[in-house]
C-alpha positions, 0 to 999 in steps of 0.5 A, a space after each residue: 249157188 249164191 247166198 240169196 238162192 235156195 234149192 227147191 226139190 221135188 220127188 216124182 213117182 213113176 209106176 214102172 215095169 222092169 224088162 229084166 229080173 231084179 233080185 231084191 233078196 240079194 240087195 237086201 242081203 248085201 245092204 243088211 250085211 254092211 249095215 251090221 258092220 256099221 252098227 258093230 265095227 265101224 268107227 264113227 265120227 261125231 260132228 256138231 252133235 251128229 254121227 257121221 262116217 266117210 264113204 271113202 273109208 267104207 268103200 275101202 272095206 266093202 266095195 270089192 267084196 260087194 263087186 265080187 261076192 254080190 256081182 254088183 256093178 260099180 254103180 250098184 255097189 256105191 248105191 248099196 253103201 250109201 243106202 246102208 249109211 243112210 239107214 245106219 246114220 238115221 239110227 245112230 242119231 236117234 235118241 230113242 234107239 230101239 231094235 237094230 235097223 234092218 232093210 226089210 222092204 223091197 227098196 233099192 237106191 239108184 245113183 244119179 249116174 246110173 240113170 241115163 234118161 227119164 221120160 213118159 215112156 221109159 226109164 233107161 238105167 245102166 244097172 237094170 236095163 230099161 224100166 217101162 213107164 206104166 203111169 206117172 205123176 201129173 206133176 211130171 211135166 213141171 219138173 222135166 227141166 229141173 236138175 235130176 237127182 238120185 232115185 229109189 226103186 220100190 216093189 209093192 206086191 207085183 208092182 214097181 214104183 221109181 221115186 226120182 228126185 228133182 231140184 232147181 235153184 230159186 231166189 230166196 224170197 225176202 219177208 216184208 210187212 205185206 203179209 197174211 197170217 195163218 192160224 191153225 186149230 183142230 176144226 178150222 184153218 183161219 187166215 187173213 190180213 186183218 181186213 179180209 179173212 177166210 176160214 177152211 174146215 179141216 178133216 179131223 172130225 171126219 177122220 176120227 169117225 173113220 178111226 171109230 170104224 177100226 175100233 168097232 172092227 177090233 171089238 167085233 173080232 178080238 183076235 184081229 191080229 191073227 185074222 189076215 183079212 181083218 188086219 189088212 182092212 185095219 191097215 188099209 183104213 190107217 193108210 187111207 187116213 194118213 193119205 187123206 191127211 197129207 192130201 188135205 194139207 197140200 190142197 190147203 197150202 195151195 189155197 192159202 198161197 193163192 189167197 195170198 197172191 190174190 191179195 197181192 201179199 208177198 209174206 205168210 206168217 205162221 205160228 211156231 209150233 215147236 214143242 207142241 207134241 211135248 204138251 200133248 200128255 197134259 190134255 184129255 184123251 179126246 183132245 190128244 187124239 184130235 192133235 194126232 190127227 191134226 197134221 200141223 207140221 205137214 200143213 206148215 211145211 207144205 205152206 212153206 214149199 208152195 210159198 217158196 215155189 211162188 216166191 212168197 216168203 214164210 216166217 214163224 213167230 212165237 204162238 204164245 198168247 196169240 188167241 187170248 191177248 188183245 192185238 191193239 193194247 196187249 191186255 189179257 182178254 176175257 171169254 164172253 162166249 164160245 171162243 169169243 173174247 173181249 178186251 176189258 180195256 179197249 172193248 175190242 171183241 172177236 173170235 179167238 182165231 181172228 184175234 190170233 191172226 191179228 196177233 201173228 200179223 202184229 208180231 211178224 210185221 213188228 220184227 219180233 226178235 223171237 220170230 225166225 225166217 223159215 229157210 230151207 228146201 222142201 222135198 215132196 215125196 213118199 208112197 202114194 202121196 207126195 210129202 214134203 221133207 226138209 233139206 239143208 239149204 233153205 229150211 222150210 
């Protein structure tokens, strides 16, 4: 891969039905056994501030035992070790460590070589035979020409889901001054190029009302934790809230990218919102709750992923004072109405979100040294609703 190329990745979820019995209990026992050894006896190496461990060294200790004691195939043994390493590494590099990790869910990894064929009718594997496909994502045809990666088989109740990752190399888009800017707040997403502007409502208030239904249930049933039906209902509501947020973020990102394409733009400018979570404790409770339901990072990552997919560059610039400084002379503006600001020097007056869009455009186009190009690859994945995730080649 050349320096001007990146990797676009995506995970497709297939609902499958195994023709053979799959012993998840044995898999979890083996993985947790290796995991315990990682946490208490393994020698970790620290590189660039992160703990790491060599798969070859782990294989020397565990490969033979996994093959003989658990009856794993070669593919299964290596996949088990890789899964245990991933769990242990995540915990070791977490500064806020709590209880030691364990594999509790019915999830097993499949190596790339373990999967022989994937189509809309079945998935052929070496270790688990044929998995009959009962349902597939609408984006399956989009990725069938991409390079296939590892997979994960999950059991949820009586249903099985196979998460298969795909990737393809694409040319890195180059940022330019032909751009639109995006300002995100709790009630609206505002984006435009200074001459044209569009506003889309966010689902935050609607989702907070759903959260109010949970509070009603908890007050009505004080012992809700021990009432299975009530507990499952509460869990279902929270899952619905999460899925609704991710679904909105993805659709909103598509709308923003399509809007940029209609205007003939090749760059999208976002706010750099790093450190936003650290500032939340200083807010009122009602605003803290709204920030929790405002998926800033998810939306921005989806914008980056969709932009990368369509050849549109995405950059981030510092967000400080973008809503309260005049975009023309840099003077501090005064509030003259609800979310309405006016510049005392030049008389320019606008809504604070429109002001933010203009300031973001100015900072992005001027090549502010504090702005940074969003480079990387993003992988939409995860249960029920695709979510983007970062990967090292081109950080979105």
